VEXKEMI-502929 format. One record per residue (C-alpha): residue number from 1; x, y, z. Coordinates in steps of 0.05 Angstrom, whole numbers, plus 5000, padded with zeros to 4 digits. Each point is the difference from the previous one (the first is absolute). Layout:
N
@k:NUM&u:X&v:Y&w:Z
...
END
This chain:
165
@k:1&u:4081&v:6553&w:1483
@k:2&u:5018&v:4990&w:5071
@k:3&u:5002&v:5073&w:5018
@k:4&u:4928&v:5026&w:5011
@k:5&u:5022&v:5071&w:4982
@k:6&u:5003&v:4977&w:4928
@k:7&u:4926&v:4988&w:5001
@k:8&u:4989&v:5073&w:5012
@k:9&u:5060&v:5035&w:4967
@k:10&u:5029&v:4972&w:4937
@k:11&u:5072&v:4989&w:4990
@k:12&u:5040&v:5051&w:4960
@k:13&u:5013&v:4981&w:4927
@k:14&u:5075&v:4996&w:5007
@k:15&u:4993&v:4950&w:5057
@k:16&u:4955&v:4954&w:4959
@k:17&u:5042&v:5010&w:4937
@k:18&u:5061&v:4977&w:5041
@k:19&u:4962&v:4938&w:5027
@k:20&u:5015&v:5021&w:5071
@k:21&u:4955&v:4973&w:5056
@k:22&u:4954&v:4965&w:4952
@k:23&u:4999&v:4931&w:5029
@k:24&u:4983&v:4972&w:5068
@k:25&u:5072&v:4973&w:5005
@k:26&u:5027&v:5071&w:4997
@k:27&u:4968&v:5014&w:5067
@k:28&u:5021&v:4983&w:5071
@k:29&u:4961&v:4999&w:5063
@k:30&u:5017&v:5050&w:5055
@k:31&u:4983&v:4975&w:5068
@k:32&u:5003&v:5068&w:5035
@k:33&u:4949&v:5034&w:4954
@k:34&u:4963&v:4934&w:4981
@k:35&u:5003&v:5019&w:4926
@k:36&u:5037&v:4981&w:4938
@k:37&u:5054&v:5041&w:4968
@k:38&u:5039&v:5004&w:4936
@k:39&u:5060&v:5046&w:4992
@k:40&u:5000&v:5043&w:4937
@k:41&u:5046&v:5054&w:4977
@k:42&u:4960&v:5052&w:5041
@k:43&u:4980&v:4957&w:5059
@k:44&u:5035&v:4956&w:5052
@k:45&u:4976&v:4944&w:5044
@k:46&u:4975&v:4982&w:5050
@k:47&u:4939&v:5045&w:5008
@k:48&u:5011&v:5005&w:5074
@k:49&u:5063&v:5045&w:4990
@k:50&u:4989&v:5075&w:5002
@k:51&u:5064&v:5014&w:4958
@k:52&u:5037&v:4962&w:4947
@k:53&u:5064&v:5021&w:5037
@k:54&u:4983&v:4959&w:5060
@k:55&u:5039&v:4935&w:5013
@k:56&u:4965&v:4941&w:4969
@k:57&u:4971&v:5037&w:4941
@k:58&u:4998&v:4960&w:4937
@k:59&u:5013&v:5044&w:4938
@k:60&u:4987&v:4985&w:4928
@k:61&u:5061&v:4973&w:4964
@k:62&u:4996&v:5021&w:4927
@k:63&u:5055&v:4952&w:4978
@k:64&u:4971&v:4935&w:5031
@k:65&u:4926&v:5019&w:4995
@k:66&u:4998&v:5028&w:4931
@k:67&u:5044&v:4945&w:4967
@k:68&u:4950&v:4945&w:5023
@k:69&u:4941&v:5040&w:4972
@k:70&u:5025&v:5023&w:4932
@k:71&u:5048&v:4977&w:4947
@k:72&u:5016&v:5073&w:4987
@k:73&u:4997&v:5032&w:5067
@k:74&u:5042&v:5059&w:4977
@k:75&u:4950&v:5019&w:4947
@k:76&u:4941&v:4995&w:5048
@k:77&u:5035&v:5044&w:5051
@k:78&u:5018&v:5053&w:4946
@k:79&u:4932&v:4998&w:4967
@k:80&u:4951&v:4996&w:5058
@k:81&u:5032&v:5022&w:5066
@k:82&u:4982&v:5073&w:5020
@k:83&u:5051&v:5055&w:4996
@k:84&u:4990&v:5022&w:5071
@k:85&u:4951&v:4998&w:5057
@k:86&u:4962&v:5053&w:5036
@k:87&u:5004&v:4996&w:5076
@k:88&u:4985&v:4959&w:5039
@k:89&u:5014&v:4948&w:4947
@k:90&u:5073&v:4986&w:4986
@k:91&u:5047&v:4944&w:4976
@k:92&u:5008&v:4946&w:5054
@k:93&u:5050&v:4953&w:4966
@k:94&u:5063&v:4965&w:5022
@k:95&u:5063&v:5042&w:4993
@k:96&u:5025&v:4958&w:4942
@k:97&u:4933&v:5011&w:4967
@k:98&u:5010&v:5075&w:4996
@k:99&u:5068&v:4988&w:4967
@k:100&u:4969&v:4948&w:4952
@k:101&u:4941&v:5044&w:4978
@k:102&u:5043&v:5062&w:4994
@k:103&u:5048&v:4961&w:4958
@k:104&u:4944&v:4975&w:4954
@k:105&u:4975&v:5073&w:4993
@k:106&u:5069&v:5024&w:4985
@k:107&u:5008&v:4951&w:4946
@k:108&u:4934&v:5020&w:4971
@k:109&u:5022&v:5073&w:5001
@k:110&u:5055&v:4980&w:4954
@k:111&u:4970&v:4947&w:4955
@k:112&u:4926&v:5018&w:4992
@k:113&u:4983&v:5022&w:4929
@k:114&u:4950&v:5053&w:5024
@k:115&u:5030&v:5064&w:5028
@k:116&u:4940&v:5005&w:5045
@k:117&u:5014&v:4931&w:5031
@k:118&u:5073&v:5016&w:5007
@k:119&u:4987&v:5065&w:5035
@k:120&u:4947&v:4970&w:5046
@k:121&u:5046&v:4941&w:5018
@k:122&u:5056&v:5046&w:5017
@k:123&u:4957&v:5042&w:5045
@k:124&u:4971&v:4938&w:5034
@k:125&u:5070&v:4972&w:5013
@k:126&u:5023&v:5066&w:5031
@k:127&u:4939&v:5004&w:5043
@k:128&u:5003&v:4927&w:5022
@k:129&u:5074&v:5005&w:5020
@k:130&u:4989&v:5066&w:5037
@k:131&u:4941&v:4970&w:5039
@k:132&u:5040&v:4938&w:5018
@k:133&u:5059&v:5041&w:5023
@k:134&u:4959&v:5050&w:5041
@k:135&u:4964&v:4942&w:5035
@k:136&u:5064&v:4964&w:5015
@k:137&u:4990&v:4941&w:4954
@k:138&u:5061&v:5017&w:4959
@k:139&u:5070&v:5012&w:5027
@k:140&u:5033&v:5068&w:4985
@k:141&u:5054&v:4965&w:4958
@k:142&u:4951&v:4962&w:4959
@k:143&u:4957&v:5062&w:4990
@k:144&u:5061&v:5041&w:4976
@k:145&u:5021&v:4944&w:4952
@k:146&u:4930&v:4990&w:4971
@k:147&u:4989&v:5078&w:4995
@k:148&u:5065&v:5005&w:4963
@k:149&u:4980&v:4945&w:4954
@k:150&u:4932&v:5033&w:4986
@k:151&u:5033&v:5064&w:4979
@k:152&u:5058&v:4967&w:4960
@k:153&u:4957&v:4948&w:4965
@k:154&u:4945&v:5050&w:4984
@k:155&u:5050&v:5050&w:4970
@k:156&u:5034&v:4945&w:4960
@k:157&u:4935&v:4975&w:4975
@k:158&u:4978&v:5070&w:4980
@k:159&u:5065&v:5011&w:4962
@k:160&u:4992&v:4933&w:4964
@k:161&u:4928&v:5013&w:4981
@k:162&u:5017&v:5070&w:4972
@k:163&u:5057&v:4970&w:4958
@k:164&u:4952&v:4950&w:4970
@k:165&u:4950&v:5054&w:4981
END
């Protein structure tokens, strides 16, 4: 691949399972650092930036980037993407990606057959929304609306599941 780091340090499984940064066309050349770069859910471009919050940062867009890589992007995100990240790694996606991924996780917390998957998806959605809000990627009104939806939908789903038992 165009990034020499990958010769030394292998990519994480969830990145390869998601088909992110797997082809030369996924990378762009950064004049300032004289290196190639590919944004992923945990990395922005170009390499010459010291923070993904700087102007000109290109963040991963889960809606556009995942839809061109997978027929079932939702299943890939739910199945393979990590629950959280330990510092210094964190999500570096577009604001709409936070909402998209949290919505997918919320839906999985309601519809998944396995209780373990439902519970993990719910915790991941809550964590992702909180992270987006704290970092300023999600407006307060959007955060309140989605948080209310998380609580309401999860409770309704729990009642429905218990009535079917």
